[in-house]
Backbone as a ProteinNet text record, in pm:
[ID]
protein_1_A
[PRIMARY]
XXXXXXXXXXXXXXXXXXXXXXXXXXXXXXXXXXXXXXXXXXXXXXXXXXXXXXXXXXXXXXXXXXXXXXXXXXXXXXXXXXXXXXXXXXXXXXXXXXXXXXXXXXXXX
[TERTIARY]
-1967.2	-1965.9	-1966.2	-2032.3	-2027.5	-1897.5	-1840.5	-1710.8	-1582.7	-1611.7	-1495.7	-1489.8	-1356.3	-1339.3	-1390.4	-1429.3	-1489	-1373.8	-1416.8	-1324.9	-1280.3	-1133.9	-1089.9	-1073.5	-1043.4	-1034.3	-932.6	-826.6	-718.6	-767	-840.9	-906.9	-983.9	-1090.2	-1157.2	-1090.7	-987.6	-892.8	-841	-796.4	-725.4	-819.1	-950.7	-1060.7	-1085.5	-1093.4	-1132.6	-1034.7	-900.3	-787.2	-810.3	-810.1	-820.8	-961	-1069.5	-1180.3	-1149.5	-1081.4	-1044.2	-958.9	-863.9	-775.2	-850.9	-939.5	-1027	-1109.7	-1165.9	-1245.6	-1164.6	-1046.7	-955.9	-931.7	-913.1	-877.6	-1013.1	-1123.7	-1244.5	-1272.3	-1255.7	-1282.1	-1183.7	-1074.9	-971	-1005.5	-1080.2	-1117.5	-1241.8	-1314.3	-1452.6	-1445.4	-1348.4	-1336.1	-1210.3	-1168.4	-1063.6	-931.2	-931	-820.9	-704.5	-738.2	-641.2	-604.6	-480.7	-453.8	-467.2	-460.5	-472.8	-626.3	-728.1	-873.4	-952	-1034.8	-1144.8	-1277.7	-1337.2	-1476	-1582.5	-1677.3	-1796.9	-1775.7	-1901.9	-1919.5	-1861.6	-1860.1	-1819.3	-1671.2	-1607.7	-1452.6	-1408.9	-1473.7	-1429.3	-1455.4	-1559.7	-1604.7	-1498.2	-1452.7	-1365	-1215.9	-1190	-1067.9	-1059.7	-1172.7	-1188.6	-1241.6	-1301.5	-1344.2	-1495.9	-1580.9	-1706.4	-1799.2	-1945.7	-2042.2	-2057.3	-2093.6	-2122.3	-2221.1	-2326.2	-2444.1	-2369.6	-2267.5	-2224.7	-2121.6	-2072.4	-1966.4	-2063.4	-2173.5	-2271.2	-2308.2	-2347.7	-2381.3	-2270.3	-2154.6	-2026.7	-2003.7	-2025.2	-2010.8	-2110.9	-2238	-2340.5	-2328	-2307.7	-2306.7	-2176.6	-2070.3	-1941.9	-1840.5	-1860.6	-1779.8	-1673.9	-1677.5	-1586.7	-1552	-1434.8	-1405.7	-1421	-1544.1	-1567.5	-1648.4	-1605.5	-1668.2	-1742.8	-1852.2	-1927.5	-1827.8	-1830.9	-1775.1	-1874.1	-1953.3	-2060.6	-2150.8	-2191.1	-2277.2	-2209.8	-2104.8	-2014.8	-1946.6	-1931	-1837.9	-1699.4	-1597	-1465.8	-1393.9	-1288.6	-1197.6	-1064.3	-964	-835.7	-804.3	-725.8	-690.3	-613.1	-531.7	-459.2	-564.3	-656.5	-760.7	-844.8	-876.4	-963.5	-883.7	-759.7	-661.1	-647.2	-621.5	-615.9	-755.2	-858.5	-989.5	-999.8	-969.8	-985.6	-887.4	-764.7	-676.9	-751.8	-797.4	-861.6	-960.6	-1061.4	-1161.8	-1122	-1016.2	-950.6	-915.5	-851.5	-793.9	-897.4	-1018.3	-1138.7	-1191.8	-1213.1	-1270.1	-1175.8	-1051.4	-957.1	-952.7	-974.4	-971.7	-1092.7	-1221.1	-1345.7	-1338.1	-1277.7	-1267.4	-1184.3	-1062.8	-990.5	-1074.2	-1155	-1221.7	-1326.5	-1397.6	-1494.4	-1428.9	-1307.9	-1233.8	-1201	-1158.5	-1109.8	-1222.7	-1336.7	-1464.6	-1506.3	-1498	-1543.8	-1455	-1312.7	-1228.5	-1256.2	-1298.9	-1312.1	-1450.8	-1553.9	-1688	-1660.7	-1698.1	-1687.4	-1797.3	-1747.1	-1850.3	-1968.6	-2073.7	-2225.5	-2210.2	-2231.7	-2259.7	-2274.2
-4086.5	-4154.1	-4061.4	-4122.9	-4038.6	-4055.1	-3933.5	-3933.8	-3936	-3951.1	-3946.4	-3788.7	-3741.3	-3610	-3590.6	-3474.7	-3448.1	-3470.8	-3520.6	-3533.1	-3410.8	-3383.9	-3260.2	-3266.1	-3175.1	-3173.5	-3275.2	-3270.9	-3380.3	-3524.7	-3548.6	-3681.9	-3719.4	-3617.6	-3637.5	-3659.4	-3578.8	-3602.1	-3739.1	-3781.2	-3921.4	-4027.3	-4018.9	-4116.4	-4104.7	-3995.9	-3983.5	-4039.8	-4023.6	-4085.7	-4226.6	-4285.3	-4441.7	-4477.5	-4404.4	-4466.3	-4451.3	-4349.2	-4341.7	-4451.2	-4495.3	-4614.6	-4741.9	-4753.9	-4875.4	-4884.9	-4759.6	-4744.3	-4789.7	-4744.6	-4773.6	-4909.9	-4977.1	-5125.1	-5206.5	-5177.1	-5233.6	-5198.7	-5093.6	-5060.6	-5137.6	-5146.9	-5220.5	-5363.1	-5417.8	-5563.7	-5568.4	-5472.3	-5495.5	-5417.3	-5346.1	-5291.4	-5336.9	-5253.1	-5294	-5265.2	-5255.3	-5216.4	-5325.7	-5432.4	-5538.5	-5517.8	-5491.8	-5454.5	-5562.2	-5692.4	-5801	-5851.3	-5782.9	-5827.7	-5727.4	-5764.1	-5683.4	-5719	-5612.8	-5634.4	-5580.7	-5661.4	-5618	-5635.8	-5651.8	-5668.5	-5546.9	-5424.1	-5308.6	-5307.2	-5351.5	-5367.2	-5459.3	-5577.9	-5691.4	-5646.4	-5590.7	-5527.7	-5434.8	-5353.7	-5238.9	-5310.5	-5426	-5488.3	-5566.3	-5611.8	-5690.6	-5605.6	-5495.2	-5402.8	-5443.4	-5482.3	-5519.9	-5444.8	-5447.7	-5399.6	-5487.6	-5441.4	-5523.2	-5633.9	-5602.5	-5709.8	-5819.7	-5767.6	-5892	-5978.1	-5916.1	-6009.9	-6086.7	-6033.9	-6116.6	-6231.2	-6220.6	-6333.8	-6427.3	-6383.6	-6480.8	-6547.3	-6489.5	-6559.4	-6685.8	-6639	-6750.5	-6851.4	-6810.5	-6912.8	-6969.3	-6896.9	-6950.2	-6971.1	-6950.6	-6990.2	-6878.6	-6756.2	-6663.5	-6680.3	-6691.9	-6713.6	-6590.1	-6579.8	-6474.6	-6542.1	-6524.9	-6592.9	-6491.5	-6528.3	-6430.4	-6404.5	-6282	-6235.3	-6136.7	-6189.5	-6098	-6082.6	-5951.2	-5939.3	-5905.5	-5916.3	-5879	-6003.9	-5985	-6093.6	-6037.3	-6131.2	-6089.6	-6193.8	-6129.2	-6200.8	-6137.1	-6203.1	-6149.1	-6131.3	-6036.6	-6009.6	-6136.7	-6205.9	-6316.2	-6435	-6461.3	-6560.9	-6524.8	-6398.7	-6360.7	-6374.6	-6336.8	-6348.3	-6490.9	-6578.9	-6710.3	-6761.4	-6718.4	-6773.9	-6719.3	-6600.5	-6536.8	-6606.2	-6649.8	-6734.8	-6862.2	-6930.6	-7057.2	-7063.5	-6952.5	-6930.2	-6913.2	-6818.6	-6815.5	-6928.4	-7020.5	-7150.3	-7239.6	-7230.9	-7326.2	-7281.1	-7146.1	-7096.8	-7122.5	-7111.7	-7145	-7302.2	-7391.8	-7509.4	-7547.2	-7505.4	-7515	-7467	-7366	-7310.5	-7395.9	-7454.3	-7547.2	-7671.8	-7729.7	-7842.8	-7806.6	-7693.7	-7672.3	-7652.4	-7597.6	-7581.3	-7724.5	-7792.5	-7915.1	-8011.5	-7999	-8077.9	-8011.6	-7884.4	-7819.4	-7877.9	-7885.2	-7931.4	-8069	-8151.9	-8307.7	-8313.9	-8227.8	-8247.7	-8220.8	-8316.9	-8299.4	-8184.9	-8092.6	-7992.7	-8068.5	-7994.8	-8043.6	-8011.7	-8113.4	-8076.9	-8178.7
3112.8	3241.3	3364.4	3451.9	3566.6	3646.3	3697.3	3761.8	3674.7	3534.2	3461	3406.6	3390	3334.4	3190.1	3148.4	3032.3	2917.2	2805.5	2681.2	2643.2	2610.9	2572	2408.2	2354.3	2198.4	2168	2229.4	2192.4	2202.1	2295.5	2315.5	2205.1	2159.9	2034.1	1928.5	1896.2	1788.6	1780.1	1886	1906.3	1871.6	1914.7	1889.9	1740.5	1684.2	1544.7	1463.4	1489.8	1421.6	1423	1530.9	1555.9	1472.2	1470.2	1390.6	1262.2	1211.4	1071.8	1031.8	1106.1	1084	1077.6	1156.9	1148.4	1022.8	991.3	877.5	752.8	731.6	607.2	609.1	721.9	722.7	669.1	732.1	680.5	548.5	495.6	361.8	263.7	299.2	233.1	219.6	315	312.3	227.1	197.8	124.2	-2.6	-56.7	-173	-252.3	-339.3	-427.3	-362.1	-218.9	-165.6	-186.1	-213.5	-250.2	-402.5	-417.2	-575.8	-659.8	-617.9	-705.2	-737.3	-672.3	-703.3	-768.4	-853.5	-886.5	-836	-783.8	-708.5	-789.9	-830.8	-892.6	-1024.8	-1102.3	-1237.7	-1315.3	-1263.5	-1334	-1332.8	-1232.7	-1224.1	-1316.7	-1313.9	-1406.2	-1556.3	-1570.1	-1720.9	-1767.4	-1672	-1725.6	-1733.5	-1680.1	-1718.7	-1849.3	-1894.5	-2014.1	-2117	-2089.1	-2202.8	-2234.2	-2132.1	-2161.9	-2058.8	-2105.2	-2007.2	-1902.2	-1777.2	-1666	-1685.1	-1766.8	-1799.2	-1875.4	-1974.1	-2049.9	-1957.6	-1853.8	-1770.8	-1694	-1642	-1571.4	-1651.8	-1777.7	-1869.8	-1877	-1894.9	-1909.1	-1784.5	-1679	-1544.5	-1540.2	-1575.2	-1578.8	-1670.3	-1807.9	-1907.4	-1964.1	-1943.2	-1995.8	-1903.5	-1771.1	-1672.1	-1642.7	-1667.4	-1626	-1489.1	-1439.6	-1311.6	-1218.5	-1134.5	-1030.6	-932.6	-805.6	-714	-615.2	-543.9	-465.2	-333.7	-298.8	-169.2	-117.4	-37.1	20.2	-82.1	-115.1	-225.4	-355.3	-377.8	-493.4	-569.6	-668.8	-746.6	-741.3	-730.8	-703	-798.6	-867.6	-950.3	-965.2	-1001.6	-1021.9	-1182.7	-1218.6	-1341.6	-1412.5	-1335.7	-1375	-1414.7	-1318.1	-1365.6	-1482.1	-1494.5	-1602.6	-1741.8	-1729.5	-1848.5	-1892.9	-1811	-1840.5	-1889.2	-1825.2	-1894.4	-2023.3	-2053.6	-2190.5	-2297.9	-2252.5	-2346.8	-2368.9	-2268.7	-2290.8	-2377	-2385.9	-2469.9	-2600.7	-2616	-2748.2	-2806.1	-2727.9	-2790.3	-2830.8	-2742.2	-2774.3	-2910.2	-2926.4	-3058.8	-3176.8	-3161.4	-3273.9	-3316.7	-3204.1	-3230.7	-3293.4	-3257.3	-3335.9	-3455.2	-3493.5	-3633.7	-3715.5	-3674.1	-3725.2	-3774.3	-3682.6	-3701.6	-3806.8	-3808.4	-3910.6	-4037.9	-4049.9	-4187.3	-4229.8	-4144.2	-4190.7	-4250.4	-4188.9	-4219.9	-4365.5	-4371.7	-4508.6	-4630.1	-4577.6	-4699.6	-4737.9	-4653.3	-4681.3	-4765.8	-4737.7	-4810.2	-4954.2	-5045.4	-5178.6	-5238.3	-5321.3	-5386.1	-5451.8	-5424.3	-5501.4	-5641.8	-5725.7	-5852.9	-5940.2
[MASK]
+++++++++++++++++++++++++++++++++++++++++++++++++++++++++++++++++++++++++++++++++++++++++++++++++++++++++++++

């Protein structure tokens, strides 16, 4: 600016420190800076032990709880664990139904 004194090294260091603080806050908002959230198919897949492409398919076809936040899918470990338990219960119930039907059908012969 015209008429203002030139910036000193100390001024530049203060500006850099403030910019770094702002960058950390913004990065924390858009990344896994929040300890309770998993951001992206890769992070969700690492939590459940699946490939990101498999997680993407589960979100689309089986209702795995993950919402869009910007260009990423975000979920929490608690939501995913609850979903996995409900899927396991559904599978067990389905198997019990199949086994009970097989027990009622008389053998052919």
